[in-house]
N, C-alpha and C positions, 0 to 999 in steps of 0.2 A: 498643681493640686487637682485641677479639673481632670487632667489626663489620668492622674493616679486614681481618681474616683470613677472615671469613665463617664463623666457628665460634661455638658457644655460650660464654658467659662462664665457665661451669663448666669447660670444657676448658682455657681459658687459666689459670684458677686452679689446676687440678690439674697442668698442665704446669709452672707456676711452682714448685709444691710439689715436684714430682718433680725439678726442677733443683737442689734443695738436697740436698747429700750426706748431711746428718745425718738426713734423713727416709728411712726404709727401708720403711715400710708405712703410707701414709696411710689414715686411716679414712674410708671413703666410705659415707654413709647412703643407699643406693639404695632408694627406695620405689617407683620407677617404672622401667620399662624404659629410657626415654631417659636416666635418671640413670646407669645402668650403661653404656649405649652411650657417653655422654660420658666416663666414667672410662676406658673401654678406648681410646677415640680419643685421649685426652690423652697416653697413653704414646708415641704416634707424633708428637705435636706438639712440635717443638723451637723454643724461644724463643731469639732472638739475645741476645747480651750487652746490646745496646742496649735491647731490649724488657724484659729483666729489670730493668735499671737504671730504666727508665721506670715499671715497676710498683712498684718499691721506693722511688722518690723521695719520695712523700708521707709515708713512715713516719717517725715520731719516736720514738726509743727512750725507754722509761720505766724508772725504777728498780724493782727487784724489791721487792715489798712482802710482808710476812708471814713472812719467813724471817730468822733471825738469822745 
């Protein structure tokens, strides 16, 4: 999807994360300038509902472990 849009994968990942209402402040470990630039650019990258579904399709939920 990143290649299709011509953007780095990090931007797509952060754009997906920002599309989730529960996430209010993602933690971005920017150790290089381009990491920060990707994070800032992700704010303006809007994913379509179809793209979000495509990204989430492979996910398989797992039971929570370690909590009673």
